[in-house]
MARNU-994948 format. One line per 8 residues: number of its first residue (from 1); their letters; for each residue x, y, z of C-alpha. Coordinates in steps of 0.1 Angstrom, whole numbers. Layout:
N
NUM) a) X/Y/Z  ...
***
This chain:
310
1) tikksskm) -129/71/-109  -117/37/-97  -144/16/-82  -138/-12/-57  -153/-44/-71  -183/-59/-54  -168/-93/-64  -138/-89/-41
9) aslkivcm) -153/-112/-15  -148/-143/-37  -115/-132/-52  -85/-155/-46  -49/-144/-53  -19/-167/-54  17/-157/-56  43/-182/-70
17) gagyvggp) 75/-174/-51  79/-168/-13  110/-145/-16  118/-109/-8  92/-95/-32  64/-121/-31  61/-125/7  59/-88/17
25) tmaviaan) 38/-78/-13  12/-104/-6  12/-97/31  4/-60/24  -23/-69/-1  -39/-93/24  -37/-67/52  -54/-40/31
33) cpeirvtv) -80/-64/15  -94/-86/43  -121/-99/19  -95/-114/-5  -79/-148/1  -42/-144/-5  -18/-174/-7  19/-175/-12
41) vdlnaaqi) 32/-208/-26  68/-221/-30  86/-254/-37  109/-247/-8  92/-262/23  117/-246/47  109/-212/33  72/-218/37
49) aawnssnl) 77/-231/72  96/-200/81  68/-178/68  44/-197/90  66/-192/121  75/-163/143  109/-163/127  103/-150/91
57) piyepglq) 128/-159/64  135/-122/57  136/-91/78  120/-58/69  108/-32/94  71/-37/100  68/-70/81  63/-92/111
65) avvescrg) 34/-72/124  17/-71/89  21/-109/85  8/-117/120  -22/-94/115  -37/-115/87  -18/-149/86  -43/-177/91
73) knlffstd) -72/-153/84  -69/-143/47  -31/-148/43  -17/-183/38  17/-198/30  17/-232/13  37/-258/-7  5/-272/-23
81) iekeieea) 12/-252/-54  -11/-270/-79  -42/-269/-56  -38/-232/-49  -32/-222/-85  -63/-242/-96  -85/-223/-72  -70/-188/-79
89) divfisvn) -84/-160/-100  -52/-140/-101  -17/-156/-101  14/-135/-95  47/-148/-107  74/-135/-83  105/-157/-90  142/-150/-95
97) tptktqgi) 153/-138/-130  191/-140/-126  215/-129/-154  222/-158/-178  255/-176/-173  255/-194/-207  240/-193/-241  228/-162/-261
105) gagraani) 231/-131/-240  253/-148/-213  265/-122/-187  239/-96/-197  204/-110/-205  180/-120/-178  172/-157/-175  134/-161/-177
113) kncelcar) 134/-199/-173  118/-197/-139  89/-175/-153  83/-200/-181  83/-229/-157  57/-211/-136  36/-205/-168  38/-242/-176
121) tiakvsts) 25/-251/-142  -3/-226/-144  -13/-240/-179  -11/-276/-167  -32/-273/-135  -58/-246/-144  -94/-255/-150  -107/-219/-153
129) nkivveks) -96/-186/-170  -71/-166/-150  -51/-134/-148  -14/-140/-147  7/-111/-133  45/-107/-138  59/-93/-106  95/-104/-113
137) tvpvrtad) 118/-79/-130  118/-92/-166  131/-82/-200  107/-65/-224  85/-90/-243  87/-116/-215  49/-115/-215  50/-129/-250
145) avrrvlac) 70/-159/-238  46/-164/-208  16/-160/-230  29/-185/-256  33/-211/-229  -2/-204/-215  -18/-206/-249  -5/-241/-253
153) ndkgltfq) -31/-254/-228  -55/-278/-245  -85/-269/-224  -97/-239/-243  -88/-216/-214  -81/-179/-217  -52/-162/-197  -47/-125/-195
161) vlsnpefl) -10/-116/-188  -3/-83/-169  29/-66/-159  30/-52/-124  67/-45/-115  79/-40/-80  97/-8/-68  109/-19/-34
169) aegtaidd) 140/-8/-16  157/-29/11  149/-15/45  117/4/34  98/-24/16  67/-22/38  65/16/36  71/13/-2
177) lqkpsrvl) 41/-11/-4  18/7/20  25/42/5  38/36/-30  49/65/-51  32/46/-80  17/13/-88  23/4/-125
185) iggeetpg) 0/-21/-143  5/-30/-179  -18/-51/-201  -29/-58/-236  -48/-31/-254  -78/-54/-260  -112/-56/-242  -100/-86/-223
193) gqeaiqkl) -67/-70/-214  -83/-38/-202  -108/-58/-181  -79/-77/-165  -61/-44/-158  -92/-30/-141  -96/-61/-119  -60/-57/-106
201) vsvyanwv) -65/-19/-103  -95/-26/-81  -74/-46/-57  -48/-19/-52  -76/8/-50  -84/-6/-15  -54/15/-2  -36/32/-30
209) paaqiitt) -50/66/-43  -62/65/-78  -37/91/-89  -8/68/-80  -21/38/-101  -7/41/-136  -19/18/-164  0/13/-196
217) nlwssels) 5/-13/-223  25/-44/-214  58/-34/-230  58/1/-213  53/-15/-179  80/-41/-184  106/-16/-197  97/11/-170
225) klvanafl) 113/-10/-142  146/-14/-161  147/22/-170  139/34/-134  168/14/-121  191/25/-150  183/62/-142  190/56/-105
233) aqrvssin) 223/38/-112  232/66/-136  230/91/-107  252/70/-85  277/66/-114  277/103/-120  284/113/-84  311/86/-82
241) sisalces) 329/101/-112  327/136/-96  343/122/-64  374/114/-84  375/150/-96  370/162/-60  400/142/-48  421/159/-75
249) tgadvsei) 409/194/-69  403/195/-31  366/198/-33  343/178/-9  320/154/-28  295/154/1  292/192/0  287/190/-37
257) sraigsdp) 260/164/-33  242/187/-8  246/217/-30  233/201/-62  207/181/-43  190/213/-31  181/221/-67  145/208/-69
265) rigpkflq) 151/198/-105  178/173/-93  167/164/-58  190/148/-30  184/111/-35  210/87/-49  237/113/-48  259/96/-22
273) ssvgfggs) 293/86/-35  300/49/-29  318/18/-42  295/4/-68  257/8/-66  250/-6/-31  233/-38/-45  232/-62/-74
281) cfqkdiln) 199/-51/-90  211/-20/-107  240/-37/-125  219/-66/-134  191/-44/-148  215/-22/-168  232/-52/-183  197/-64/-193
289) lvylcesy) 189/-30/-208  222/-31/-227  214/-65/-241  179/-54/-251  193/-24/-270  218/-46/-288  191/-71/-297  172/-44/-315
297) glsecaey) 203/-31/-333  206/1/-311  243/0/-306  247/36/-296  220/33/-270  236/1/-257  270/17/-255  256/47/-236
305) whqvik) 241/26/-209  271/3/-207  292/33/-198  272/37/-166  286/4/-151  321/6/-166
***
């Protein structure tokens, strides 16, 4: 049984990154947890100003109403990054992790420089122990890099690093957050790690049923996001390959999609033939997965996934 913590009233959450993931995620947490103070911070003053206005920097159905229901009450947007981090109990890192353009893994590996910069800032300004949550889509073992940076603090502080990947789709982000199919939280298999996991679980338990909150080790959580996107991309790639066969045989790919999608073992989603994958995330994450496989000497596994985007 998941219990809601009695300490929620004093809990302060900060999210580094006021983008497509950070803003909506924190707004939904604030809306469902009125006793928690939630602040989104960013270096981009124009972005923060937009979040504080009636013209939000991104559009998602339902987002405006959620933000306006709690902004100025327990949801805040600020450029005062250091002050907010110092006062926080839980710090989410929700920054871009683009594909590297140079160096080892260029064109495939994710660049985690922004995550490491966030970790440096957290280590520099913190005066108390904190839970640091990876919200960005990151390669497996990024938590190690973040933890190494945090461990370099000279104040004797302890930081627990958790992985809590997002599973949002453009156009349904608020529904995805309000009624998630699952919330995934990964942490270290130590007493401190498990305690940190339970603290974050207790936040989500304010509106997410216990059965939908999955806890794992750190690496399983980090890898699950990449694998989920890889499997979805694989479905799109598969139906695209069948569309070529349909053109040659006179079959109708939309009728085939409907026919096979009615099989409950397959299901109807992500079976629409299209040019590419309908977004950049799938290709980026598969390239990241390919690079990971290659890094661990798993050439056959790497080649298998590379075929999906060829």
